[in-house]
N, C-alpha and C positions, 0 to 999 in steps of 0.2 A: 592603501588609504594614506596618501602622502599628507604630511603636516601642512604643506602649502602647495600652490600650483594647481595644475589641471586635475579634475576629479571626474570620472566617467558619468555622463548625464543619465545613462540607462539605469544607474543605481538609485536614482531619485525620481521615480515615475510619478506622474500626476495621479495615477490610480491609487497611490498610497494614501490619498485623502480619505479613502473608504476603509482604511484599517490596514493592519500589518499583513494579513493573509492576501488581501487584494493587491497590495504593493509588491509582495514577493512573487505572486503569480504574474504580474506585469513584467517584473525583471526576467522571469524565466521564459516569457514569450518574446523577448527582444530578438528582432531579426538578425540573422547571422552577419549580414553585411555591416549593420550598425555595431555589433559586438566587435568585429574585426577592426573597424575604423577607430572606435573609442579606446579599445585596449592598445591599439597602435599608438595613439596620441599619448596614452599614459606611459607607454614604454619609452617614449622619446626622452623623458626627463627622470625616469626612475628605473631602478634595477628590480625586475619582477621575478617572482618565483616560477619554477618550471611549469607548474600547472596552469599558469596564466595564458600560456600559448594555446592550450586546449580550449580554454574559455573563449579566447579571441577567435578561435576557429569554429565556435558554436557547438562544441562537443556536448551532447545531451547529458553525459555523465558528469562533466564538469559543472554544468548548469544545475543539476540536481544537488551536487555537493555544495554549490554556492547557496541554494535555497535553504538547505539544512543548516548551514553555518549561520545564515542570517537569523533564522529562528532561534538557534541555540544562543547566539550572542545576545539577542533581545531578551531572552528568558534569564540569562545569567548576569548580564551587566545592566540592562536598562530597567527591567521590571522592578527590581528592588528599590530603585530611585524614582519610579515613574510619578508618584504623587508630587514630588518636588519639581520634576521636569514639567509636568502638565500645569502645575500651579503658576510657574514663572511665565510660560508661554500664554496661558489663558489671561493672566493679568495684563501682559503687554497688549495682546489682541483686543481685550475689552477697553483698555485705556484709549488706544488709537481709534477704535470703532466709535466709542462714545464721543470723542472729539470731532470725528467726521460727521456724526449725526447732528451734533449740536451747533457746530460753527463752520462746517464745510470741509471739502477735501484738501484745499490749499492749506488751511490751518492745521489739518492732520499731518500733512507732509512736513510742515515746519517743526513738528515735535521730534523729528529725527535728527535735528542739528545736535552736534557738529558732524555726525557721521554722514548724513545726507543733507544737501542744500537744495531747496526748491527755488529755481530761478526761471519762472514761467517763460517758455513752455518746456524747460529742461530740468530733469532731476539729476543733480550731480552727486556722485558717490565717491567716497574715499576708497578707491579700488586699487588692487595690487598692480594692475596693468592699465595702460591707456587704451580705452575702448569705447566705442559708441554703439548703442543699441537703439534701433528705431522700432517703435511699437506698431506703427502702421494701422492704428485703429483697433489693435487687439487687446489693449488694456494691459495692466501690470499686476501680477499677483505678488503681494508682499507677504513674506513668510517669516515670522519670528522663530528663532532657533535657540535652544538651550546650549547648543554645542558650537555655534558660530562665534568666533572671537575677533575682536578689533575691527575688522572691515567686513562689509557685505560681500556676497558672492552671487554670481548669476550663472545660468546655463550657458554653455558655449554654443550649442547648436541653435542657431537663430531661426530654424524652421519650427522649433517647439514654441509653445506659448511662453511669452516672457515672464520670468520669475526672478525675484530678488530676495535672497535669504539674508536676514540681518540678525545681529545678536539681540536676543530678547532682553529687554531692560531689567536690570536688577533693582528691585524695590526693597527698601528697608522695611522690616517688619513693623507694622504700626502698633501703637499702644492699644491694648484691648479696650473695647467699648465699656464705659462705666455705666451700668444700668442705674436708673434713678427712679424716684417715685415709689409706688407700691408694688411694681411688677417683680422686683427681685425677691421679696419674701414669698410672693405667690408662686412664681415659676422657678425660683432658684437663680442665683446670680449669673451663672453661665448661660442658661436658657433665655433669660431676659436679655442678656447681651447679644445672643444670636438673633433674637426677634428684633431688637433695635437696629442691628446691623443691616437687616433686610428693609430698612426704609428706602434703600436703593437695591434694585434687583441684582442678585449675585449668583455666580456659579458656586458649587460646593467648595472648590479650592479657594475662591475669593472669600467665601463665608468663613472658612477656617482661618484665613490670613487676618481678616479684619476683626474677627471676634476673639482672636488669640487662642484658638483651640486646635487640636489635631484634626486631620481630614476625616478620620473615622468618627470622632466626636461631633464634628459639624454635621455629618450625614445623619447621625443618630438623633441629634436635637432637631434637625429639620424634619425628620420623619415624625417625631412626637408632635411638633407644632402643626404639621400637615394633618395628622389624624384629629387634632383638636379644631381643625377648620380655620387656623390662623395663617397658614402658608399654602401656596400652590407650588408644585414642582413639575417642570416640564423638561423632557429630554431633548437635547439639540445635538444630534450625532453622538459624540463621545462625552458630552458634558450634560450635567443636570443644572437647570437654572431655577432659582427659587425667588418667588415674589410674595408680598403680603396679600392676603385676601382683604375684602372690605372689612371683615370682622377684625382682622389683625390690625388694620389701620385705625379702626375705631378704638381698639384697646390701647394702642400707643397714644392716640390723640386724647384719650380720656384720663390719662394718668396726670397727677398734679406735678 
């Protein structure tokens, strides 16, 4: 896993959008010819361990070892920090999506400056090498990443669906919502702040960020408000999105 330069495309399969297990299964199903080609490209600029040759040859034992290593790495390194990772990525994705829905795709693309520059019909990136990628009507998948630093990266194999991975925006923690009126004595200051935060639909991680509480506390308060009929919660893949019910809106509108 080099600090810069080429990184094998087969290690970031599109199937990973369905979760860790589906992504690892896709890695293990990589055709032998592709393994050989991409590991060969990696070896051109890097000194690889001896077992990498077996992986490049499509050895089933080496592939199984890789799958186990990916699971163990995720469990020991990523899982303990996953709430922070997911929160940053979700915030970035929601901000870009909201801009796109409200004022259009071109306005959304302008939010990437100075890292990306939209000069219709070309999206220019501050990229490590000089390269042109032609979409040919396939569209471009923009992927915010917690781990990407400084410049965006793209898949090298141009037969794959075009993907641009970019550094997820770091957002300063906002000042917690200050509940007003009569709701704070009724619900408690924190729960009233959570309710007011939902004047705009939010994921659990966004709710925690904007209300100034932990992720587990945000989830607990949302559950209490949901049971009271003030909040609706719907699952969207790996996220839960919370919105006010008509009763919740009336409660907020009715406070002095």
